[in-house]
C-alpha positions in Angstrom: 90.2 99.5 142.9 89.6 96.1 144.5 92.0 93.4 143.6 91.4 89.7 143.7 93.6 87.2 145.3 94.8 85.8 142.0 95.7 89.3 140.8 97.7 89.8 144.0 99.5 86.5 143.7 100.8 87.6 140.2 102.6 90.5 141.8 106.3 90.4 143.0 107.0 90.9 146.6 108.2 94.4 146.0 105.1 95.4 144.1 103.0 93.8 146.7 104.7 95.8 149.5 104.3 99.0 147.4 100.5 98.4 147.0 100.2 97.5 150.7 101.8 100.8 151.7 99.6 102.8 149.3 96.5 101.1 150.7 97.6 101.6 154.3 98.0 105.4 153.5 94.5 105.4 151.8 92.9 103.7 154.8 94.5 106.4 157.0 93.1 109.1 154.9 89.7 107.5 154.8 89.6 106.9 158.5 90.4 110.7 159.0 87.8 111.7 156.6 85.2 109.5 158.4 86.1 110.8 161.8 85.5 114.4 160.6 82.2 113.4 158.8 83.5 114.1 155.3 83.3 110.5 154.1 80.2 109.4 152.1 81.2 106.0 150.9 82.0 104.2 154.2 81.9 100.7 152.6 85.3 101.5 151.1 86.8 101.3 154.6 85.8 97.7 155.0 86.8 96.7 151.5 90.2 98.3 151.9 90.8 96.6 155.2 90.0 93.3 153.6 92.4 93.9 150.7 95.2 94.8 153.2 94.5 91.6 155.0 94.7 89.7 151.8 98.1 91.3 151.0 99.5 90.7 154.5 98.3 87.1 154.4 100.0 86.5 151.0 103.3 88.1 152.1 103.2 85.8 155.2 102.5 82.8 153.1 105.5 83.6 150.9 107.6 84.2 154.0 106.7 80.7 155.4 107.2 79.0 152.1 110.7 80.5 151.8 111.6 79.5 155.4 110.5 76.0 154.7 112.4 75.7 151.5 115.5 77.0 153.3 115.0 74.4 156.0 114.5 71.6 153.6 117.6 72.6 151.7 119.7 72.7 154.9 118.4 69.3 156.1 119.0 67.4 153.0 
């Protein structure tokens, strides 16, 4: 199931971390199946990698925004 960035933005941090962990586990499984020649739909590997990248980017954006808000609050 491919998620759009807007769908991911609507999730809480905890939900996002949970989905990220699930996707990383699925990617591990798909890589193993690909290495053993049991994977037919190899395009899923790429789409899953991109979705993981979207999630990590979004989490990092939130982390930076929180740090900037904390710094702004501390400075004034």
